[in-house]
N, C-alpha and C positions, 0 to 999 in steps of 0.2 A: 656426675656433676661436680664442679669444683668452684671454689670462691677464694679470692685473695683479699688481703687487707693491707692498708698502709701502716707504717710503723707508728706506734703511739707516742704521744708526747709524754714526758715524765709525769706520772699521775700524782695528784696531791693527796688522795685518800682512796679507800677501797672502792667506793661507788664510782669515782671518776676513773679509776683503773679498769673497773668492770666495763664501763662504757667505751673507753679508748682501746681496750685490748680484746675482751671477749666478744663484744657486740659486733664489730666489723667482721671479724674472722669467723665467728660461729653463729651468732643469733640473727644476723641479716640473712644469710642463706636459708636458715631454718624458718624464718618468718615468711620468706617467699613460698616455701613448700606448704606451710600452714595455710596461708591466705589463698593460695591457688586452689586448695581443696575446699576451703570455706566459701569461696566465691562471693565476697561481699557485694551488695548491690547498692546503687545510688539511692539515697534517702533512708537507708537502714540505720538503726540505733545499735551501736557496737560497744561492747564492754570487754576490756582487756584486763583479765584477772591475773594478779601476781605480775604486774607489768614491768617491774624492774625500772630501768631507765627509759622505757617506753618504745622499744623498737617496733613492736607489733602495732601499738596504737598509732605511731607516726606513719606507718605504712598502710594502715586501713583508712586513715582520714581522707586521702585523695580518692579512694575507691567508693566511699559512701557519699563523698562530695559535700558541698555546702548545705544541702538539704538534709544531710544526715547528722548523726550525733556520735561522738566518741568519748568514752570515759576510760581512763587508765587508773587502776587501783592497785596499791601495794601496801604492805605493812611497814615498809622501811622508809622513814623520813629522808634518809640519806639518798636512797635511790630516787625518790620523788623530787628531791632538790635538784639533782642532776637533770632529770627529765624536764623540769620547768625551765632550766637554763638553756636547753637546746633550741635551735631555730624551729619555729612552727612550720609544719608542712602545709602544702596547699590542701584545700578541701575543708572538711569539718573542723571546727575548733575542738581542741582536746581539753577536757576537764580532768585534772589530776586529783585523786582522792586517796587519803590514807585509810586503810581498813583491813579487815580480816576476811580471807577467802571463805572461811567457814561460817561467817555471819555477815553477809554482804549488806551494806547500808543503802539498799535500794528497794523500791516497791515491787510487788509481784508483777510480772509481765512487762517490765520497764524497757526491755531490750529485745531486738530481733536476732542478735548474734552475740554469743559469749565465746571469747577466745582465751586460751590459757596455754602459754608456751613455756615448758620446762618449769612449771610452778607447782603443779598438783602434788608431786612427790615430796615437797617440802612442808606441806600442810599437815599438822599433827592429826587432825580429824578429816581424813580424806573423804569419807562417806558424807560428812556434813557439807564439805565444799562441793561435792558433786550434786547434792540435793539443792544447794544454793544456786549453782549454775542453772539448774532446771527452773527453780522458782522464779528467777528474775527474767525468764524468757516469755515472750508473748506467744499465743497459739500460733503454731507453724514455725516457731523459732528453732534455731539450731546452735549447737555448741561444737567447737573445734578445739581439740586438746592434743598437745604434743608432749611426749615424755621420752626420755632415753630408754632404749632397750637395755636389757641386763648386761652386766659387765662381760659376760661370755661373748657378746656380740660387739663389744667395744674394747678390743685387746689393748690398745694404747692406753686408754684410761684405766683399764684393769691394773696395769703396771704402775701408772703414775698415781692414781688415787689410792691404790693399795699401799704404795710406799708412804704416802701422806698419812693414811690411817694407822699404819704400824708405827711411824715416828711420833704421832700425836697420842697413840694409845687410845684412840677414839674411832668409832665408826662414822663420824660426821662426814668425812670426804666421800663416803660410799652412798650417801643419801641421794645424790643426783641420779643414781641408777637403781634406786630402791623400788621403783614402780615399773620394772622392766618386762614383766610377763604380760602377754596379751590378755590372757584369761582374767587376771586381776583387774586390769583396766576395764575390760568389758563388764565384769561383775559390778564394778563401781558405778558405771554409767547406767546399766540396766537396773541396778538396785535403786538408783535415784529416780527412776521413772522414765528415762529416755527410751526411745524406740529407734528402730532402723540404725542401730549402732554398727558402723563400718570402721574397721581398724586396718591400717595399711602399714607394713614395715617399709621404711624408707632409709636409704643409705646415701650419704654425701661424703665428699672429701673436703675438709675445711683446712685453710692454710693460714698459719701464723707467720708474720713477716720476719720474726727474729728468733731463731733457735736459742741464741745467747740469752735473750730476755725472757724466754718462755716460762721458766720455773719461777723466777722472781715475780713476774707480773701475774702469773697464775695464782700464786700464794696470796699476793696482795689483793687481787680481784676477788678471790673466793672468800676472803674474810667478811665480805658484806652479807653472805648467806651461811657461813659456817662459824658458829660461836667459838670453836676451839682455835681457829685461826685469828679471829677478831681480838682475842685476848693476848696475842703475842705482840711484844714491842718490836722495834726495828731489829735489834740485836737477835731476838728470838727468831724472827723470820729469816734472818741471814743464816743462822745455824741450821734451821730446818731446810732451807733451800740447799745448803751445802751437803747435808746428809742425804736428802732425796736425790740430788744430782749424782752422787756416787752410786746409789742403788739403781737408778734408771738410765745410766749413761748409755748402755747398749741399745735400749729402746729408743732413746732420742736419736742416736746415730742412724738407726734403721729408717727413721722417718724424716731425715734431713732432705731438704730440697733447696739447693743453693744456700742462702743464708737463713732460710726459714725452715718450717716444718709443714709437712703434708700429712694430715691425720684423718683416717677414715672414721666416720661416726655412723651409728645406727640408732634410729628412733622409731617409735610408733606414733602415727597421727590418726586420731579418732575423730570421726564426724558422726554426730548423733542429733536426733530431732525429737521434738515433743509433740 
């Protein structure tokens, strides 16, 4: 399965760059895979944890409809600011909340469906976040969680994120792939009290429209979730991009498709019930 994206406008800040660059190419297709397995139903109350700029929340709103409820929660005010500025979808109104995935600001049993796309691996206390996902679900509720598989299953990002980590002298760029083992994800969910935990390995090819812009926009976009990148000024980012480009030039060439890049990705999608 493949997905393409249009070329982004010049972004004004990391959160805008994330929405314009990463979301269409990467997170829209993965949101489709997540929601296809979660199967939201009309009238359900859905929570999107670590929602970023809200790609999953916006796509679940039409599925639960006007009788349903959708809340998108993220710890980043910058991400939520972008989410609030985007056009509202059909269906349920979306409430945007700032908060911590490990201490959700909701009552017990407040939701029927808890969703988390590529967020759990960034939470310092993952076990607490898994317990919170279960706590806020009503009896019969379910959680759907997507996380990248380990870098061994994502060779493009093994080269690219590895080069970033070496240049920064920090493991921060490797965090997106740090919950990549099926057993670890299963243990987190079962340890939180979920039952009927089913985990599927899923592969997609995502397409970035501009190979020339990939490195620059990736570094800028990633700054919103990677403190080491957020601390760089424009000149520092330019130097980092130039250094990484030299290191991964052959990898970029191997994945060229016209003016863009076609990148295989592998993730685990877990569905669990209470």
